[in-house]
N, C-alpha and C positions, 0 to 999 in steps of 0.2 A: 755736590759743588765742585765746578773747575778746578783744578790746580792749580794754585794761586800764582804758580812760578809761571804760566805761560801768559801772562799778562802783564805789560810794559804801561803806567800811565807818565804822559807827559803831557807838563804843563804848558798852556800857548796863549798867544797874543799877539798882537802887532810885532815887527821890526824884531821879529825871529832871525836865528843866523841861521838861512838856508841848507850851506853844506851839514851844518850838524845833525840837525832836523833828517833830513833827505839820508844821512850816515842812518841814523839810528833804525829809520824803517826797515831798512835794507839788512842794517845788522842783526835785529832783532828776530828778524823773519826768516835768519838762516839758521836761527835756533828753534823755528817753529811756533813763535809766540806772539802773542798780540799786541801791536801797539797801537794805543787810542790815546789821543788828543785831547786834554781835558780844559775846557775853560770857564769861564763866567757867559751864558747866550743873553742877559739879560731881556730875558721871555721870548726870544727869536730862537726858531728851531733851530740856524745856525748860522756861524758867523764868518765871512772870509778875510783872512788876516794877509796883508803884504809883507814877504822878508826886509831885512835891512840891505843886503848885499845887491840885490837885482829884481827886488820889489815881484817877486814870485807871488802869485797866491795860493793859499793855500785854505780850504774850506774845513772847519769843525763843527762838528755837530754832538758833541756831549761833551756835559756841563757837570763840574764835580759838585758842585753845590745840589743837586738831586741824588750823588750818590749815598747811598746805605753805608752804614757801619759794614754789613754783611758782604755788601758787593765792595767794598773798598777792599775789604779782607783775602779779595779775590788777585790782588796783584802781588807780585812778585818784587816791583819797586814803581818808586815816585821820583819820577825826575824834575828838578826847574834848570830849564836850555840858558843857554846864554844869550846875548843881546837883550834885550829893554823888557824881554816878556815880563822880570817879575818887576821892571820899574812899572809897568802898566796896570799889574795884576794886582798892587799893593793900593789900589786906590780905594778910599770908602769912602761911600756919601756924606758919613754923620762921625765927624771928627768925635775922638774917644773911642771909637767902637772898632774893633778889628774888623780888617777886610774879608770880605767870605776866601778869598784865597788863604789867608791866614789860618783861620778856624780850621779851613782842609788840612792845611798842613798840621797843625795842631793834633789831627785827629790819626792825621797817618803818624806824626811821630809816637804816638804812644803805641803803635802797633811793632812791637820790636822787632818780629819777624821779617817785617817789611824791610827793601833797602831804600836808603831814602838819599839821593844822588840830588848834589848841587854843583853846578861848575859857571866857573869864569864869574860873571855879573849877578847870577841867580841867587845869591845869599843877600841880596837886596831886600827880597820877599820873607825876612828873617829880622828885619829890622823892626818890627812892631812886637819879636816874642823872641827874644834874645834866651832866653832860658834852655831855649829849641837847640841851642847847640852850643851852651857857653860852658866851656872847661873842655868842650871837644877838640880834637885836633884835627886841619883841614888847613888849605889851600885857597886861595880866591887870584882873583885878575890882578896884578900889579896896583891897578888906580884902587882897589876896596882895600886895601893894607890898612888905610883908617879904619874902617869899619867893622872889619875884621876882629882890630882892637876894640873898638866901643861895641861890640855885641860881647866880647869875650871870648870869641875861638880862636884856639893857642894855633898862631898861625907857623907854618912847616912850608918850607922850601924847597918842595917838590912839586912837579908836574901830577901826580895824581895820589892821594892821600885816602887810606881806607882806615877807619875809625872804626870799626864793628859793623854796625848797622849805617852809618853816616859814610858815603865814597864822596869826595871834592872833586874836583880839576881846576888847573890854575884858567884856560882859555878855550874859546871853541876849539879853536885848533886841536887840542889835545883830546879834542872828542872818541876819535879811535880809541886811547887808551884809557879813556873813562867808561866808555860801553864795555870793553874787556876787562873791566876790574868788576861793574854791574854782573857781566854772566856768568865771572867765575862765583860772585859773592852769592845770586840767587842760586846759583847751581848746589853751592854746597849748603844753602838752606833747605831745599827743596831736598837732598841727600840726608840732612840731619832730621827732617821730620818725617821723611819714610821712614829710617832706620827707628827711631824712638816710638812712630805708628807703630811697626811689626813685630817689635820686641814683646813678648810674653810678660804679663804680670807675674809679680814674684807672689810668693804664696806669703798667704797670714803667718807672720813667728818667724820671718824667715832673715 
């Protein structure tokens, strides 16, 4: 199995913030990591989304719906980006049923070794599952202060907040600080996992 710290998942939909996504693609590549854009494909082989600032097109051909638990564990981090990505992904056809993207996040949050990154308006996607971040420390865009309170997030007035496997950032303009925190967190987890794996087992009765 490939090293889980070499893959970064970024959820994607229309009206994404182009400078943020393009930055991640280059910044994580500097670490030798793979960036995978995941979306809901609606039965299509790929979908092309337009950005919010410049209407730049970006084609996505990977679905989070078809991702097995085994493949999910190969990722070192899952990121909910800025813009309107989270709002579009929280659509559900059936009232009372969780959106597929939220189901995917529940699976991701169950993997404590995986970093979960939420930036700017990304918290919108957690509204149907507030238990995932209730009581956790984090920051959101100033427009989402009420949303954070309703979900139960303990708001911290900092540009980037690290709370164990949860990393949050204030806005898309802070994506460079956010990415740096994610890189550091994934490397720490990789080092810990490698150290644990290489330790000799204790003899019985010790």
